[in-house]
Phi, psi and omega in degrees: 000128185281006180242013184220135172243127179246110172194187181276128174237072191294340181261350184278139177270134177301133183293343183254299188269343177089001183286140177278133183105106186239162174238352182224132165251130180217141187224028184245226190289345182266003178226166178298135180311130178097349180253164179228141181230154170247142187222140168285169187300324185289315181290328174292317172304316180295318178297319179292319189278328184260341180053036181244164169067064178291332174294148175283151179097013181280124185280146174297157186287338182057222179236150184297154180300324181288355178255342196293340185251022182230156165280138190235147169241118190244123178247138185244170184304327180278004181087007174288141179240120175261130172257119177248115181288165176296139183301146178277189180294336177273000180084011179267142180248144167290141182224142171211161185223145177294334186252337190233144174251114182279338181086007178207163180227002175246141178211161172254118182289129177256326181210123176217110184197134178299136177093359176227169177291150170274123180233131175210164178257143171294153178213041176257347186230173175297324181259083188275059187263351181280125182249159176221140176223127185264184167288180188294135177284130181252337184204136173237124178242134181259142177231000000 
């Protein structure tokens, strides 16, 4: 795409979620004409998949309020089962998966909704740049 550069921009702040460290610079159809935005992988994925929000500063959907105060068991289309602990005071959840070892155990949920991928950021280190995107969520159980 002639209006997009995909490479590392470690010092740039995401034009949507505000996270420092971007992978895409874009000045085409997904932003207001004449503007340029920098995006983390998740916000870029959201802009491409929903084709919404040409203005900058569109916040990610995160997780719905009715899920935020529970421990969750999330099952995805590929059969993976994610255990998400109740969020701590900073809004971070403990995370584990039946199929994958992430090498970290705290995350910030970016997207959690049936029919869409589960997406989150690692949050165990100063450099919380590891992101995760699952296959489509088929079931969410609250505990």
